C-alpha positions in Angstrom: -2.6 -8.6 3.7 -5.8 -10.3 2.5 -6.5 -9.3 -1.0 -7.9 -10.4 -4.3 -4.6 -9.6 -5.9 -3.1 -12.9 -7.3 0.5 -14.0 -6.9 0.8 -13.8 -10.7 -0.3 -10.2 -10.7 2.1 -9.3 -7.9 4.9 -11.0 -9.9 4.0 -9.0 -13.0 4.1 -5.8 -11.0 7.6 -6.6 -9.7 8.7 -7.5 -13.3 7.3 -4.2 -14.7 8.9 -2.1 -12.0 12.3 -3.8 -12.6 11.9 -3.4 -16.4 11.4 0.4 -15.8 14.5 0.5 -13.6 12.4 1.7 -10.6 14.5 1.0 -7.5 13.0 0.0 -4.2 13.3 2.3 -1.2 16.6 0.7 -0.4 17.8 0.9 -4.0 17.4 -2.8 -4.9 15.3 -4.8 -7.3 11.6 -5.5 -6.8 10.6 -9.0 -5.8 7.0 -10.3 -5.4 7.3 -10.1 -1.6 8.6 -6.5 -1.8 5.6 -5.5 -3.9 3.2 -7.4 -1.5 4.7 -5.6 1.5 4.5 -2.2 -0.1 0.9 -2.8 -1.0 0.1 -3.9 2.6 1.8 -0.8 4.0 -0.2 1.4 1.7 -3.4 -0.3 2.6 -2.7 0.1 6.4 -1.9 3.8 5.8 -5.2 4.3 4.1 -7.1 2.6 6.9 -5.4 4.8 9.5 -6.1 7.9 7.5 -9.8 7.0 7.1 -10.2 6.1 10.7 -8.5 9.4 11.7 -10.8 11.3 9.4 -13.9 9.6 10.7 -12.8 10.3 14.3 -12.2 14.0 13.7 -15.6 14.3 11.9 -17.2 12.9 15.1 -15.4 15.4 17.2 -16.3 18.3 14.9 -20.0 17.3 15.2 -19.8 17.5 19.0 -18.7 21.1 18.8 -21.2 22.4 16.3 
């Protein structure tokens, strides 16, 4: 994931999630790499959703 989010910020997010007692999907503690991976997955999901939406809008225009 290429992003403007710094390693320090990712570490702070992991620390904040752990301080709140928020478990990871597997019930563990948050580590900076876990946060980075979760953000990357969310970014990819948004890209797929936006690409799918754009594709369906093109199809809709064909049948108007």
